[in-house]
C-alpha positions in Angstrom: 74.3 31.6 113.9 73.2 28.0 114.0 69.8 29.1 115.3 69.2 31.5 112.3 70.0 28.8 109.7 67.6 26.4 111.5 64.8 28.9 111.4 65.2 29.5 107.6 65.0 25.8 107.0 61.7 25.7 108.8 60.2 28.4 106.5 61.0 26.5 103.2 58.1 24.0 103.5 55.6 26.8 104.0 56.9 28.7 101.0 56.6 25.6 98.9 53.1 25.0 100.1 52.1 28.5 99.2 53.6 28.2 95.7 51.8 24.9 95.1 48.5 26.4 96.3 49.0 29.5 94.0 49.7 27.2 91.1 46.5 25.2 91.8 44.5 28.4 92.1 45.8 29.7 88.8 45.1 26.5 87.1 41.6 26.4 88.5 41.0 30.0 87.3 42.3 29.2 83.8 40.1 26.1 83.7 37.0 28.0 84.7 37.6 30.7 82.1 38.2 28.1 79.3 35.2 25.9 80.2 33.1 29.0 80.7 33.9 30.2 77.2 33.3 26.7 75.8 29.8 26.6 77.4 28.9 29.9 76.0 30.0 28.8 72.5 28.1 25.6 72.8 25.1 27.5 74.0 25.3 29.9 71.1 25.7 26.9 68.7 22.6 25.2 70.2 20.6 28.5 69.9 21.8 29.0 66.3 20.8 25.4 65.4 17.4 25.7 67.1 16.8 29.0 65.3 17.7 27.5 62.0 15.3 24.5 62.7 12.5 26.9 63.5 13.0 28.8 60.2 12.5 25.7 58.1 8.7 25.5 58.4 8.5 29.2 57.6 10.4 28.6 54.3 8.1 25.7 53.5 5.0 27.7 54.3 6.1 30.4 51.8 6.5 27.7 49.1 3.0 26.2 49.8 0.9 29.3 50.5 -1.8 28.1 48.2 -2.6 25.1 50.4 -1.7 26.1 53.9 -5.1 25.5 55.5 -6.6 22.1 56.2 -6.6 21.1 52.5 -5.5 17.6 51.5 -4.6 16.2 48.1 -7.2 13.9 46.6 -7.2 11.8 43.4 -10.3 12.3 41.3 -11.2 10.0 38.4 -14.9 10.7 37.9 -14.8 14.2 36.4 -14.6 14.7 32.7 -11.3 16.2 31.6 -10.7 17.8 28.2 -8.2 16.3 25.8 -6.0 19.3 26.1 -6.8 20.4 29.6 -4.0 22.6 31.0 -3.1 22.2 34.6 -1.7 25.7 35.0 -5.1 27.3 34.4 -7.8 28.1 36.8 -10.6 25.5 36.8 -14.2 25.1 37.8 -15.6 21.7 38.5 -19.2 21.9 37.2 -22.2 19.5 37.2 -24.7 19.4 34.4 -28.1 17.8 35.0 -30.2 16.0 32.4 -32.8 18.9 32.4 -30.1 21.4 31.4 -29.4 23.0 34.8 -25.6 23.6 35.2 -23.9 24.5 38.5 -20.4 25.3 39.7 -19.4 22.8 42.3 -15.9 23.9 43.0 -14.6 27.3 41.8 -11.2 28.6 40.8 -9.2 25.4 41.6 -6.0 24.1 40.1 -4.7 20.6 39.3 -1.4 19.5 40.8 -0.9 16.5 38.6 -2.9 14.9 35.8 -2.9 11.2 34.7 -4.6 9.3 31.9 -7.6 8.5 34.0 -7.9 11.4 36.4 -6.1 14.2 38.3 -4.9 15.3 41.8 -6.4 18.3 43.4 -6.3 19.9 46.9 -9.7 20.1 48.7 -10.7 21.3 52.1 -13.5 19.6 54.0 -16.3 21.8 52.6 -15.1 21.2 49.0 -14.8 17.5 49.6 -18.4 17.3 50.8 -19.6 19.3 47.8 -17.8 17.1 45.4 -19.1 14.0 47.1 -22.6 15.2 46.9 -22.2 16.1 43.2 -20.8 12.6 42.5 -23.8 11.0 44.2 -26.1 13.1 42.0 -24.3 11.8 38.9 -24.9 8.3 40.0 -28.6 8.9 40.9 -29.7 11.1 38.0 -29.1 9.4 34.7 -27.6 11.8 32.2 -25.9 14.0 34.8 -22.1 14.4 34.6 -19.2 16.3 36.1 -16.7 18.2 34.0 -13.9 20.8 34.1 -14.1 24.3 32.7 -10.8 26.3 32.5 -9.9 30.0 32.1 -6.6 32.0 32.2 -7.4 34.6 34.8 -8.9 34.3 38.3 -12.5 35.5 38.3 -13.8 38.2 40.6 -16.9 36.1 41.4 -15.6 32.7 42.6 -18.9 31.6 44.3 -20.2 28.1 43.9 -23.8 27.7 42.8 -24.4 24.0 43.3 -26.9 23.1 46.0 -25.7 19.9 47.8 -28.1 17.1 48.4 -30.1 17.0 51.7 -28.2 14.1 53.2 -24.9 15.8 53.0 -26.5 19.1 54.2 -28.0 17.3 57.3 -24.7 15.6 58.1 -22.2 18.4 57.4 -24.3 21.6 57.6 -21.7 23.1 59.8 -19.4 23.7 56.8 -22.1 25.8 55.0 -23.2 29.3 55.8 -26.9 29.7 54.8 -28.3 26.2 55.2 -31.9 27.3 54.9 -31.4 29.0 51.5 -29.3 26.0 50.4 -32.1 23.6 51.5 -34.7 25.6 49.5 -32.6 25.6 46.4 -32.0 21.9 46.7 -35.7 21.2 47.0 -36.3 23.3 43.9 -33.6 21.4 42.0 -35.1 18.0 42.9 -38.6 19.2 42.0 -37.3 20.4 38.6 -35.6 17.1 38.0 -38.7 15.0 38.9 -40.8 17.1 36.6 -38.4 16.8 33.8 -38.1 13.0 34.2 -41.8 12.5 34.3 -42.2 14.5 31.1 -39.5 12.5 29.5 -41.1 9.2 30.4 -44.4 10.3 29.1 -43.0 10.9 25.6 
């Protein structure tokens, strides 16, 4: 009888050890499940945040579809603006030479903001060079000037007619399609102006 009791007492530490190990295993499993779900939720939250950040430029692009290329906003204060020029209309920037020749420099543009002395307008590189050339012509040919013409509806033919000067053409010809035709038209314009000025001086 004493022997049996002694054997039972020897088994108790083993049972306690098994119970402790089982509890540790259960706690570990619960911990893995909890942290696993937490990681998934955090991952989902990060993905949702990343997705929302990616959608912001798309929303901005929809609001600025008119100027989504490489256009930049410029302040222009050397083009004549009418007293009641409306910024919500379509505009052509035109140049008139002293001999009466008149050309569209920029077609179907809009003004973003107008001040007492000028206005803001978006221009791409080609338009910027065309306007710079026209401004130079105004400075070179006395009596030439730049002005705005406006209209309510967008025109089917929005082609520019103005032949840029040869210095701009030689430096930035890559922005223009038919440089040979443009060159010939410019030569003709300058010949016309020289003839006109010579006749004016002789009077």
